[in-house]
N, CA, C and O atoms as CSV, one atom per row, in Angstrom:
chain,resi,resn,atom,element,x,y,z
A,1,MET,N,N,0.824,-1.199,0.000
A,1,MET,CA,C,0.000,0.000,0.000
A,1,MET,C,C,0.867,1.261,0.000
A,1,MET,O,O,0.545,2.244,-0.667
A,2,ALA,N,N,1.964,1.221,0.752
A,2,ALA,CA,C,2.841,2.393,0.802
A,2,ALA,C,C,3.429,2.689,-0.571
A,2,ALA,O,O,3.553,3.849,-0.962
A,3,GLY,N,N,3.788,1.649,-1.293
A,3,GLY,CA,C,4.345,1.826,-2.634
A,3,GLY,C,C,3.334,2.429,-3.590
A,3,GLY,O,O,3.671,3.303,-4.389
A,4,PHE,N,N,2.089,1.962,-3.510
A,4,PHE,CA,C,1.036,2.506,-4.366
A,4,PHE,C,C,0.792,3.976,-4.043
A,4,PHE,O,O,0.654,4.801,-4.946
A,5,ALA,N,N,0.739,4.300,-2.758
A,5,ALA,CA,C,0.516,5.694,-2.361
A,5,ALA,C,C,1.657,6.578,-2.852
A,5,ALA,O,O,1.419,7.668,-3.371
A,6,ALA,N,N,2.884,6.118,-2.692
A,6,ALA,CA,C,4.042,6.903,-3.143
A,6,ALA,C,C,4.010,7.108,-4.654
A,6,ALA,O,O,4.325,8.192,-5.144
A,7,ALA,N,N,3.631,6.066,-5.389
A,7,ALA,CA,C,3.573,6.168,-6.855
A,7,ALA,C,C,2.518,7.176,-7.289
A,7,ALA,O,O,2.762,7.990,-8.180
A,8,ILE,N,N,1.364,7.124,-6.671
A,8,ILE,CA,C,0.271,8.029,-7.044
A,8,ILE,C,C,0.616,9.482,-6.702
A,8,ILE,O,O,0.359,10.388,-7.494
A,9,ILE,N,N,1.191,9.693,-5.537
A,9,ILE,CA,C,1.516,11.050,-5.101
A,9,ILE,C,C,2.629,11.665,-5.945
A,9,ILE,O,O,2.580,12.852,-6.265
A,10,SER,N,N,3.626,10.870,-6.305
A,10,SER,CA,C,4.778,11.423,-7.013
A,10,SER,C,C,4.646,11.414,-8.535
A,10,SER,O,O,5.476,12.015,-9.217
A,11,GLN,N,N,3.634,10.755,-9.083
A,11,GLN,CA,C,3.487,10.655,-10.538
A,11,GLN,C,C,3.437,12.007,-11.250
A,11,GLN,O,O,4.182,12.194,-12.212
A,12,PRO,N,N,2.596,12.963,-10.829
A,12,PRO,CA,C,2.559,14.244,-11.551
A,12,PRO,C,C,3.915,14.958,-11.570
A,12,PRO,O,O,4.303,15.514,-12.597
A,13,ALA,N,N,4.627,14.948,-10.457
A,13,ALA,CA,C,5.930,15.612,-10.405
A,13,ALA,C,C,6.933,14.920,-11.325
A,13,ALA,O,O,7.712,15.594,-11.999
A,14,ASP,N,N,6.927,13.601,-11.365
A,14,ASP,CA,C,7.843,12.873,-12.232
A,14,ASP,C,C,7.503,13.087,-13.707
A,14,ASP,O,O,8.401,13.168,-14.545
A,15,THR,N,N,6.223,13.176,-14.025
A,15,THR,CA,C,5.814,13.452,-15.404
A,15,THR,C,C,6.320,14.827,-15.832
A,15,THR,O,O,6.862,14.982,-16.926
A,16,LEU,N,N,6.141,15.823,-14.966
A,16,LEU,CA,C,6.613,17.176,-15.281
A,16,LEU,C,C,8.138,17.222,-15.368
A,16,LEU,O,O,8.679,17.925,-16.222
A,17,LEU,N,N,8.828,16.501,-14.518
A,17,LEU,CA,C,10.288,16.460,-14.563
A,17,LEU,C,C,10.769,15.897,-15.898
A,17,LEU,O,O,11.697,16.430,-16.506
A,18,SER,N,N,10.137,14.825,-16.344
A,18,SER,CA,C,10.505,14.248,-17.638
A,18,SER,C,C,10.256,15.235,-18.770
A,18,SER,O,O,11.084,15.382,-19.669
A,19,LYS,N,N,9.102,15.913,-18.719
A,19,LYS,CA,C,8.753,16.878,-19.759
A,19,LYS,C,C,9.715,18.066,-19.780
A,19,LYS,O,O,10.148,18.501,-20.847
A,20,ILE,N,N,10.042,18.580,-18.612
A,20,ILE,CA,C,10.890,19.775,-18.547
A,20,ILE,C,C,12.311,19.463,-19.007
A,20,ILE,O,O,12.992,20.329,-19.556
A,21,ASN,N,N,12.761,18.228,-18.784
A,21,ASN,CA,C,14.093,17.840,-19.231
A,21,ASN,C,C,14.162,17.629,-20.746
A,21,ASN,O,O,15.249,17.654,-21.323
A,22,LYS,N,N,13.023,17.424,-21.389
A,22,LYS,CA,C,12.984,17.179,-22.829
A,22,LYS,C,C,12.794,18.447,-23.657
A,22,LYS,O,O,12.962,18.420,-24.876
A,23,THR,N,N,12.446,19.559,-23.004
A,23,THR,CA,C,12.170,20.783,-23.753
A,23,THR,C,C,13.121,21.896,-23.335
A,23,THR,O,O,13.622,21.921,-22.211
A,24,LYS,N,N,13.353,22.796,-24.246
A,24,LYS,CA,C,14.203,23.965,-23.964
A,24,LYS,C,C,13.326,25.123,-23.514
A,24,LYS,O,O,12.193,25.276,-23.971
A,25,ALA,N,N,13.855,25.919,-22.628
A,25,ALA,CA,C,13.131,27.098,-22.138
A,25,ALA,C,C,13.205,28.222,-23.158
A,25,ALA,O,O,14.200,28.380,-23.865
A,26,LEU,N,N,12.148,28.985,-23.217
A,26,LEU,CA,C,12.138,30.192,-24.030
A,26,LEU,C,C,12.940,31.264,-23.293
A,26,LEU,O,O,13.052,31.203,-22.068
A,27,PRO,N,N,13.493,32.232,-23.998
A,27,PRO,CA,C,14.246,33.295,-23.313
A,27,PRO,C,C,13.395,33.999,-22.254
A,27,PRO,O,O,12.277,34.433,-22.532
A,28,GLY,N,N,13.934,34.105,-21.049
A,28,GLY,CA,C,13.251,34.780,-19.957
A,28,GLY,C,C,12.199,33.943,-19.246
A,28,GLY,O,O,11.550,34.430,-18.320
A,29,GLU,N,N,12.019,32.703,-19.656
A,29,GLU,CA,C,10.999,31.836,-19.039
A,29,GLU,C,C,11.568,31.197,-17.774
A,29,GLU,O,O,12.667,30.643,-17.795
A,30,THR,N,N,10.824,31.272,-16.678
A,30,THR,CA,C,11.275,30.682,-15.414
A,30,THR,C,C,10.879,29.206,-15.353
A,30,THR,O,O,9.993,28.760,-16.083
A,31,ILE,N,N,11.535,28.469,-14.488
A,31,ILE,CA,C,11.207,27.052,-14.309
A,31,ILE,C,C,9.781,26.907,-13.800
A,31,ILE,O,O,9.028,26.054,-14.270
A,32,THR,N,N,9.415,27.746,-12.835
A,32,THR,CA,C,8.059,27.682,-12.287
A,32,THR,C,C,7.029,27.964,-13.373
A,32,THR,O,O,6.016,27.273,-13.475
A,33,GLY,N,N,7.295,28.975,-14.174
A,33,GLY,CA,C,6.390,29.303,-15.266
A,33,GLY,C,C,6.260,28.162,-16.267
A,33,GLY,O,O,5.166,27.860,-16.743
A,34,ARG,N,N,7.387,27.534,-16.578
A,34,ARG,CA,C,7.375,26.389,-17.499
A,34,ARG,C,C,6.558,25.235,-16.922
A,34,ARG,O,O,5.762,24.620,-17.632
A,35,LEU,N,N,6.755,24.941,-15.637
A,35,LEU,CA,C,6.029,23.842,-15.001
A,35,LEU,C,C,4.525,24.089,-15.000
A,35,LEU,O,O,3.738,23.185,-15.277
A,36,ILE,N,N,4.135,25.320,-14.685
A,36,ILE,CA,C,2.711,25.666,-14.663
A,36,ILE,C,C,2.114,25.541,-16.062
A,36,ILE,O,O,1.013,25.018,-16.234
A,37,LYS,N,N,2.853,26.027,-17.057
A,37,LYS,CA,C,2.382,25.949,-18.446
A,37,LYS,C,C,2.236,24.487,-18.886
A,37,LYS,O,O,1.235,24.116,-19.498
A,38,MET,N,N,3.242,23.661,-18.570
A,38,MET,CA,C,3.197,22.243,-18.950
A,38,MET,C,C,2.061,21.515,-18.248
A,38,MET,O,O,1.371,20.704,-18.865
A,39,ALA,N,N,1.860,21.796,-16.968
A,39,ALA,CA,C,0.773,21.158,-16.222
A,39,ALA,C,C,-0.568,21.523,-16.836
A,39,ALA,O,O,-1.456,20.677,-16.939
A,40,GLY,N,N,-0.718,22.766,-17.240
A,40,GLY,CA,C,-1.951,23.198,-17.884
A,40,GLY,C,C,-2.171,22.519,-19.221
A,40,GLY,O,O,-3.294,22.150,-19.562
A,41,GLN,N,N,-1.094,22.354,-19.979
A,41,GLN,CA,C,-1.194,21.698,-21.284
A,41,GLN,C,C,-1.522,20.210,-21.132
A,41,GLN,O,O,-2.312,19.666,-21.904
A,42,LEU,N,N,-0.924,19.562,-20.149
A,42,LEU,CA,C,-1.155,18.130,-19.945
A,42,LEU,C,C,-2.522,17.844,-19.346
A,42,LEU,O,O,-3.175,16.869,-19.718
A,43,GLY,N,N,-2.951,18.682,-18.431
A,43,GLY,CA,C,-4.202,18.444,-17.718
A,43,GLY,C,C,-4.033,17.331,-16.700
A,43,GLY,O,O,-2.980,16.696,-16.625
A,44,ALA,N,N,-5.075,17.100,-15.920
A,44,ALA,CA,C,-5.002,16.088,-14.861
A,44,ALA,C,C,-4.740,14.693,-15.436
A,44,ALA,O,O,-3.935,13.934,-14.897
A,45,LYS,N,N,-5.414,14.370,-16.517
A,45,LYS,CA,C,-5.234,13.044,-17.119
A,45,LYS,C,C,-3.804,12.861,-17.628
A,45,LYS,O,O,-3.211,11.798,-17.444
A,46,GLY,N,N,-3.258,13.881,-18.257
A,46,GLY,CA,C,-1.906,13.809,-18.791
A,46,GLY,C,C,-0.835,13.687,-17.722
A,46,GLY,O,O,0.202,13.063,-17.943
A,47,LEU,N,N,-1.086,14.285,-16.560
A,47,LEU,CA,C,-0.114,14.203,-15.465
A,47,LEU,C,C,0.003,12.788,-14.907
A,47,LEU,O,O,1.003,12.447,-14.276
A,48,PHE,N,N,-1.016,11.966,-15.138
A,48,PHE,CA,C,-0.995,10.599,-14.625
A,48,PHE,C,C,-0.766,9.568,-15.729
A,48,PHE,O,O,-1.069,8.389,-15.550
A,49,THR,N,N,-0.230,10.011,-16.873
A,49,THR,CA,C,0.090,9.093,-17.965
A,49,THR,C,C,1.151,8.099,-17.501
A,49,THR,O,O,2.133,8.487,-16.868
A,50,GLY,N,N,0.959,6.835,-17.811
A,50,GLY,CA,C,1.917,5.797,-17.432
A,50,GLY,C,C,1.760,5.298,-16.014
A,50,GLY,O,O,2.662,4.652,-15.481
A,51,MET,N,N,0.619,5.588,-15.391
A,51,MET,CA,C,0.409,5.241,-13.990
A,51,MET,C,C,0.417,3.727,-13.746
A,51,MET,O,O,0.936,3.272,-12.726
A,52,GLY,N,N,-0.145,2.954,-14.660
A,52,GLY,CA,C,-0.200,1.502,-14.466
A,52,GLY,C,C,1.184,0.889,-14.330
A,52,GLY,O,O,1.441,0.109,-13.413
A,53,ALA,N,N,2.068,1.246,-15.245
A,53,ALA,CA,C,3.436,0.721,-15.193
A,53,ALA,C,C,4.148,1.184,-13.927
A,53,ALA,O,O,4.901,0.424,-13.318
A,54,ARG,N,N,3.907,2.431,-13.536
A,54,ARG,CA,C,4.547,2.958,-12.332
A,54,ARG,C,C,4.051,2.233,-11.077
A,54,ARG,O,O,4.838,1.947,-10.174
A,55,LEU,N,N,2.752,1.935,-11.020
A,55,LEU,CA,C,2.221,1.205,-9.864
A,55,LEU,C,C,2.861,-0.165,-9.739
A,55,LEU,O,O,3.205,-0.601,-8.640
A,56,VAL,N,N,3.017,-0.841,-10.868
A,56,VAL,CA,C,3.654,-2.167,-10.838
A,56,VAL,C,C,5.100,-2.039,-10.380
A,56,VAL,O,O,5.551,-2.786,-9.511
A,57,MET,N,N,5.827,-1.090,-10.967
A,57,MET,CA,C,7.246,-0.930,-10.635
A,57,MET,C,C,7.449,-0.536,-9.172
A,57,MET,O,O,8.168,-1.216,-8.439
A,58,VAL,N,N,6.821,0.554,-8.747
A,58,VAL,CA,C,7.030,1.064,-7.393
A,58,VAL,C,C,6.406,0.133,-6.358
A,58,VAL,O,O,6.974,-0.080,-5.287
A,59,GLY,N,N,5.237,-0.422,-6.679
A,59,GLY,CA,C,4.587,-1.339,-5.741
A,59,GLY,C,C,5.430,-2.565,-5.461
A,59,GLY,O,O,5.580,-2.963,-4.306
A,60,THR,N,N,5.985,-3.172,-6.503
A,60,THR,CA,C,6.802,-4.371,-6.290
A,60,THR,C,C,8.133,-4.027,-5.626
A,60,THR,O,O,8.614,-4.780,-4.780
A,61,LEU,N,N,8.732,-2.896,-6.000
A,61,LEU,CA,C,9.986,-2.503,-5.355
A,61,LEU,C,C,9.794,-2.249,-3.859
A,61,LEU,O,O,10.598,-2.692,-3.039
A,62,THR,N,N,8.738,-1.541,-3.518
A,62,THR,CA,C,8.479,-1.238,-2.103
A,62,THR,C,C,8.157,-2.510,-1.326
A,62,THR,O,O,8.641,-2.696,-0.210
A,63,ALA,N,N,7.346,-3.380,-1.909
A,63,ALA,CA,C,7.034,-4.652,-1.246
A,63,ALA,C,C,8.309,-5.466,-1.031
A,63,ALA,O,O,8.494,-6.063,0.029
A,64,GLY,N,N,9.173,-5.489,-2.019
A,64,GLY,CA,C,10.440,-6.212,-1.892
A,64,GLY,C,C,11.328,-5.631,-0.810
A,64,GLY,O,O,11.970,-6.367,-0.061
A,65,GLN,N,N,11.365,-4.311,-0.729
A,65,GLN,CA,C,12.181,-3.663,0.299
A,65,GLN,C,C,11.671,-3.998,1.701
A,65,GLN,O,O,12.463,-4.270,2.602
A,66,PHE,N,N,10.348,-3.979,1.885
A,66,PHE,CA,C,9.794,-4.326,3.196
A,66,PHE,C,C,10.038,-5.794,3.525
A,66,PHE,O,O,10.284,-6.133,4.682
A,67,ALA,N,N,9.973,-6.664,2.531
A,67,ALA,CA,C,10.236,-8.091,2.765
A,67,ALA,C,C,11.684,-8.306,3.196
A,67,ALA,O,O,11.949,-9.046,4.144
A,68,ILE,N,N,12.619,-7.662,2.504
A,68,ILE,CA,C,14.036,-7.781,2.862
A,68,ILE,C,C,14.279,-7.214,4.258
A,68,ILE,O,O,15.005,-7.804,5.058
A,69,TYR,N,N,13.671,-6.075,4.541
A,69,TYR,CA,C,13.800,-5.448,5.859
A,69,TYR,C,C,13.312,-6.399,6.954
A,69,TYR,O,O,13.978,-6.572,7.975
A,70,GLY,N,N,12.153,-7.009,6.738
A,70,GLY,CA,C,11.605,-7.942,7.725
A,70,GLY,C,C,12.485,-9.164,7.901
A,70,GLY,O,O,12.680,-9.628,9.024
A,71,ASP,N,N,13.020,-9.695,6.804
A,71,ASP,CA,C,13.908,-10.866,6.893
A,71,ASP,C,C,15.189,-10.547,7.657
A,71,ASP,O,O,15.648,-11.353,8.466
A,72,ILE,N,N,15.759,-9.389,7.404
A,72,ILE,CA,C,16.985,-8.996,8.108
A,72,ILE,C,C,16.703,-8.809,9.597
A,72,ILE,O,O,17.502,-9.226,10.436
A,73,LYS,N,N,15.566,-8.179,9.932
A,73,LYS,CA,C,15.223,-8.012,11.349
A,73,LYS,C,C,15.047,-9.357,12.036
A,73,LYS,O,O,15.508,-9.551,13.160
A,74,ARG,N,N,14.372,-10.296,11.351
A,74,ARG,CA,C,14.193,-11.637,11.934
A,74,ARG,C,C,15.530,-12.335,12.107
A,74,ARG,O,O,15.763,-12.977,13.131
A,75,ALA,N,N,16.414,-12.220,11.118
A,75,ALA,CA,C,17.726,-12.867,11.190
A,75,ALA,C,C,18.564,-12.310,12.330
A,75,ALA,O,O,19.355,-13.031,12.939
A,76,LEU,N,N,18.391,-11.039,12.611
A,76,LEU,CA,C,19.151,-10.397,13.686
A,76,LEU,C,C,18.455,-10.493,15.037
A,76,LEU,O,O,19.008,-10.078,16.055
A,77,GLY,N,N,17.243,-11.039,15.047
A,77,GLY,CA,C,16.491,-11.160,16.293
A,77,GLY,C,C,15.963,-9.841,16.813
A,77,GLY,O,O,15.738,-9.698,18.015
A,78,ALA,N,N,15.761,-8.873,15.933
A,78,ALA,CA,C,15.258,-7.560,16.347
A,78,ALA,C,C,13.774,-7.663,16.709
A,78,ALA,O,O,13.065,-8.553,16.239
A,79,THR,N,N,13.330,-6.750,17.538
A,79,THR,CA,C,11.924,-6.741,17.935
A,79,THR,C,C,11.054,-6.268,16.782
A,79,THR,O,O,11.545,-5.659,15.832
A,80,ALA,N,N,9.771,-6.551,16.870
A,80,ALA,CA,C,8.823,-6.199,15.810
A,80,ALA,C,C,8.755,-4.697,15.621
A,80,ALA,O,O,8.943,-3.920,16.557
A,81,GLY,N,N,8.483,-4.310,14.390
A,81,GLY,CA,C,8.373,-2.888,14.068
A,81,GLY,C,C,7.214,-2.676,13.121
A,81,GLY,O,O,6.059,-2.659,13.547
A,82,VAL,N,N,7.504,-2.514,11.844
A,82,VAL,CA,C,6.467,-2.227,10.866
A,82,VAL,C,C,5.764,-3.486,10.355
A,82,VAL,O,O,4.754,-3.386,9.659
A,83,GLU,N,N,6.276,-4.645,10.687
A,83,GLU,CA,C,5.665,-5.874,10.208
A,83,GLU,C,C,4.297,-6.061,10.841
A,83,GLU,O,O,4.033,-5.550,11.929
A,84,ILE,N,N,3.452,-6.777,10.175
A,84,ILE,CA,C,2.131,-7.077,10.723
A,84,ILE,C,C,2.312,-8.189,11.760
A,84,ILE,O,O,2.830,-9.266,11.463
A,85,ALA,N,N,1.879,-7.900,12.959
A,85,ALA,CA,C,2.022,-8.859,14.047
A,85,ALA,C,C,0.882,-9.886,13.991
A,85,ALA,O,O,-0.221,-9.589,13.533
A,86,LYS,N,N,1.178,-11.087,14.463
A,86,LYS,CA,C,0.167,-12.120,14.541
A,86,LYS,C,C,-0.786,-11.780,15.685
A,86,LYS,O,O,-0.364,-11.549,16.818
A,87,VAL,N,N,-2.068,-11.754,15.367
A,87,VAL,CA,C,-3.074,-11.388,16.369
A,87,VAL,C,C,-3.768,-12.656,16.820
A,87,VAL,O,O,-4.243,-13.442,16.001
A,88,THR,N,N,-3.824,-12.850,18.144
A,88,THR,CA,C,-4.541,-13.995,18.700
A,88,THR,C,C,-5.713,-13.482,19.519
A,88,THR,O,O,-5.591,-12.523,20.281
A,89,VAL,N,N,-6.852,-14.143,19.347
A,89,VAL,CA,C,-8.045,-13.740,20.078
A,89,VAL,C,C,-8.295,-14.794,21.140
A,89,VAL,O,O,-8.300,-15.993,20.859
A,90,SER,N,N,-8.504,-14.326,22.377
A,90,SER,CA,C,-8.742,-15.286,23.459
A,90,SER,C,C,-10.146,-15.173,24.000
A,90,SER,O,O,-10.516,-15.908,24.915
């Protein structure tokens, strides 16, 4: 879930970063002005282009990182942290 949230939140900024790196600025144009102009041209739908692939990539990477983190903590005998604890009902 954390990976999906991170992917969704950061997608518009990453889309704009890719766009701004591919285009040249006009004389006297500021970065902020360029970003605002590009965001307006892309619209909300355009800012989330490629979201499916990003969800798969970031979701699996984040899940893998948490799995490795949990395995290392178990191997070292560390106390529980972010892992889901086993719940017993009595």
